[in-house]
N, C-alpha and C positions, 0 to 999 in steps of 0.2 A: 550523841548530838540531839538537841532537841529539834522539834519539827520546824520551828521558825528558822533555825540556822540552816537546816537542810535546805529549805525552800528559798533562802537567799541565795544558796549556792547553785540550786537546780531549777528554781521557779515553782511556783504552786501549780501552774498548768502542767508542767512536766511530771510532777508527782501524781496529779489527778489522771493523767493518761497512763501512767506506769500502773496505777492500781484500779483503773477502769471505773472512776467515780467523777461527778461533776466538779469543776474547779471551784465552784462555790462552797461545796463541803470542805475542801481542803482550806479555804479562806476561813471559814467558821471555825475550823480546828485550830488554825494558827493563832487566831485572834482569841481562843477560847470562849467562843460564843456557844460551842456546842461540843459536848465530850465525844471523843473518838470511840466508835462502836468497838467492842472487844474483839471480834473476828478481824476487823480492819487493822488493828494494831499488829496482829500477828503477820498480816499481808504486808503491811508497811515495813516491818523489820525484815521479811523475806525480800521484798522487792528492792529495798535499798542496801541489800547485802550486809545488813546488820550496821549500817551507818546510823540508823535511828532504831533505838531498842525499845522494846515494850515498856520497860520501866522509865524510859524518858517521856513516853506518850501518857502513861498513867501513873505518875509518881506517887500518888496517894494511895493506890490500892492494888498495884501491880502484884504485890506479894500474897494478896488474897485471892486474886484471879489465877496466878501461875506460881503457886508455892514451890514448884519444882526449880524455879529460878533462884530462890533464896539460897545464898552461898555460892552461886555461880561466879565464875571469873568476871570481874569488873562489875558485878551486881552492886548497887548501893545499898547502904544500911537500911534497914527497914525503919520507916518513921513510925514514932509512937503514935497510937491513935488517941484522939480526944474523945473522952466519954461524955455523952450528953447526960445532963442532969435531969 
């Protein structure tokens, strides 16, 4: 489940309290105004009891940050990276 859908069910304020951050941070993450810090992704996954997974929070680079998750049950396929010219 992505963060937007999770916070529609549980509210941004509830998630902020759960992970001990300001609600404004959660709002910025939901709106994609600011990337979610890597350690926070792990915390969100833990505190939501796996409802929001790290690969949902960082869909473009999760496999580079957490290569041990590649091939895990329910893990998405790795997106091909665009090469800058």
